[in-house]
N, C-alpha and C positions, 0 to 999 in steps of 0.2 A: 218328344221332340217334334216340332212343327213339321219338319220335312222328312220324318222317319220313313213314311210310306214311299215317298219319292226316292229315297236312297235305296230302300229294299228293291223297288222296281228297277232302279238303275243297275244294281248288281246282278239282276237276273236277265236283263234285256240286252239285245245286241245293239251296239252303236256303230256308226258308219263314218268313214274318213275317206275323202277324195284326195287323190294325189296325182301329180303329173310325172312323177319320177319312180324309178325302181329302187327300192331299199329293203334291207332285211330287218332293221331296227326302227321303231317308231320315231318320227321326226319331232323332236322336242324343240318348240319355238316359243320364245318368251317364257311364260311361267310353266309350260309343260306341253303335253300332247293333247290335241283337240279332237273331239269326235261328237257326232250328233245324230239327227234323224237321217233316214234314207233320203228324204226329199232335200234336206240341206246338203248332203253329199252330191246329189245329182245337180242341184243348183250351182254348187261350186265347180263341178265338171264343166258346166256351160260357160263359166267365167274365164277359163283358160284361153289366153289369146294364141298360144302356140302349143299344139298338141305334140308332146314328146312320148309319153306313155300313160295316157289318162286312164285311171281305173279307180274302183272303190274297194276299200278293205273293210273287213268286219272285225269288231273287237268287243270284248266285255271288260268293263272297268270294275275294280274292287275299291270303291271309295267308302270310307267309314264315317267321315265327318267333313264333307265338302262345304265350302263357303257358298251361300246362295246369293247371287247378285241379280237384281231385277232389271238390269240393263246391260247393254253390250259395250265393252271397251273395244272399240273397233281397231285400236292401235295396239294389239296384243304384244307385238314385238318391240315396242318402244318403252324402255324401262322408265324413263322420266315421266311419261304420261300415265303409265299404269300405276306407278307409285303415287302420283298426284291424285288420281281417281280413287285409289284405295283410301287415301287420307280424307278426301271429300265424303266418301261413304262411311267415315268414322270406323274404319277397320284397322288402320295403323295410326300412330301418333304423328304429330307434326315433326317431332324430332326424328322419328324413323323415316318419314317421307323425305326429309332434307338429306339424309344419308344416301338416298338412292337417286337424287337428282344431281349429285356431284359427279358428272360423267368423267371427270379427271381422276376420280378416286378408284383405285384398283378393286376396292371392296364393293363398289356399286355394281352388282351383277344380279341377273335374274336368279342365279343359284342361291345367292344370299337372301334375296327377297323371298324365295320359296322356303328357304330354311327358317326365316323369321315367321312366316305364316304357319309353318308346321310346328316348330319347336316352342314358340311362345304362345301362339293363339290356337293351336291344335287342329288347324285345317289341313287336310291331306289332298285337297283338290278344289275345284270350282265348278259350280253350275251357273250359267249365265243365260240371259234372254238374248237369243240371236236375232239381230235386226237386219241381217244381210241375206243369209241363206235360210230358206224356210222361215221367213220372218215371223217372229213371235214364238217360235219353238225354243225349247231348252237345248243348249249345247253344254259340253262337259270338258273339263281340263283335268287330266291326271298329272300329279306332280312327279311320280317316280315310275321307272320301268316295271318294277315288280307289281304294280297295280293293274297292269295291262295284259290281257290275254288275247292273242291273235286267233281269230276263228277261221278266217279264210278270205278269199276274194269274192265279193258279191258279183263282180263282172270279171271275166277273164281279161287280164291285162292286154291292152291293144298294142301289138308290136307293129309299129309303123316303120316304113323304110327310113323315115327321118331319124329314128332312134339310132340306127346303125350307122348313119352317115354323119351324125354330129360327133365332133372330136374336140376335146379341150386340150390345148397344148400351152406350154410355157417356153419363152425364150429368155435371154438375159435380162430384159427389162419390159417384157410384155406378156400379158395373158391373152390368148386368142381362142376363138371358137370357130372351128372349120366345118363347113358343109360341103361335102364332095371335094374336099381339099382346097376349098376357097375360103378366105377369111370373110366371115359375115359379121362378127363382133369382136372387138378387142379393147384392151385397156392397158395403158402404161402403168408401171409400178416401180417403186424403189423401196429399199430397206433402210430404215433410219436407226441410228444408234440412240441409246437413252439420252434424254435432254431435260430441260427444266420442266417440261410438261409431263413426261412419262419416264418412269424409272426402269424401263425395259425396252428392248427393241420393238419397233412397230413398222407396219407397212403403210405406204401411201399409194393411193390410186390417182390417176390423172388421165384425161383425154379418153374417157370411155365413149365409144362410138359404134354405131351399127350401120352396115351398108344400106343404102337408100331402099333397095328392093325388099329388105327384110325388117324394116322398122315397124314398130307397133305390133309385133308378133310375140313379145315376151322374151326375146333373146337376151336383152340386157339383164333382165332379172335372172335368167338361167345362168348366164356367165358369172354373175355375182355370186350365186349359190356355189358354183364350182370354185370360184376364187376363195370364198370363205373356207371351204373344206380343204383346199390345197394349202392355204396360208397356215391354218391351224395344225394340220396333220403332217405336212411335209416341211414347212419352214419353222414350225413350232413357235409361231408368233400369235399373240392373242388380241392384238389391237390393229385396226385398220383406220386410217384417216384420209380425208379428202376435202377439197374445196368445191362448192357448187354455187353458181351464181343465182341470185334471186329471180332474175329475169328469164330463167329457164324452168318454169313450173313443172314440166314433165320430168326433168331430171331430179328436181327437189322431191317430188312425190315418189319417184322410183327409189331414192335412197331412204326416205322415211319409211316406206313400205318394206324395205329390206332390213330394217332394224337399226339404221344409223340414227344418231342423236346429235343435237346441237352442242358443240364444244365451245365455240366462240361465234359471235354474230358481228358482222361488219355492215357498213352501209349498203353494199351491193352484193354481199355473199354470206354464206355460212361455212364455217369450219365444222365438219362432221366427223364423228368417230363411231365405230362399231366394235364392241367387245365380243370376242369369240369365246363363248363359255359352253 
């Protein structure tokens, strides 16, 4: 096998993952859990706009037959784009690609795309050329938790005062992020009953905003991550929808980078959804 030596080296080597949060289980985003070189992890640490608990974790991956991609899918958490690129690279068929770009279909999930790659094509992970962190290096995606062995922290987690002062709270119709008991970021929300678009309850978000003194510090992304976790694990809802206007590119990029996908497009706005899988 052309990449056998690469795979053998991978299973023996330590990989690194930079995170801004505290967690006990690996963060599966998109197709799986990402890790790479130490320099890539350090580069990612530098990209955090808002330091909550930045640190680097060390892992070993046990991948037996990963798919090798010679370029970086920079939009790893966008199902439609990932499926489209896999089709362009002749990894999946057009029919299979089309099943995953139907964002209104409950079966169009990263879990099912991962299942397709593993059960039909035999791939249990991905190696890709990283064009962002440690540019030109190889990074890795493990599909399943049992492929990942946590070795330890490369750097002791940085416990900043900010971590203790941040508090995520919910009210009847708002999600809020408090800093020293002051609202710094908030979003309105409502719970919708099944309709002609979705055959299950779903949450809608609206009017996401951050206080002027705290803008461009990553707080909007942080509260979205808290919202995703709360909606899935406390409200038991798996779909979030919202409207974003095209003349607000920062908001558009925020939602795309958080895994939202286009559900409908209008002249001046997008209807976006995110599936919590």
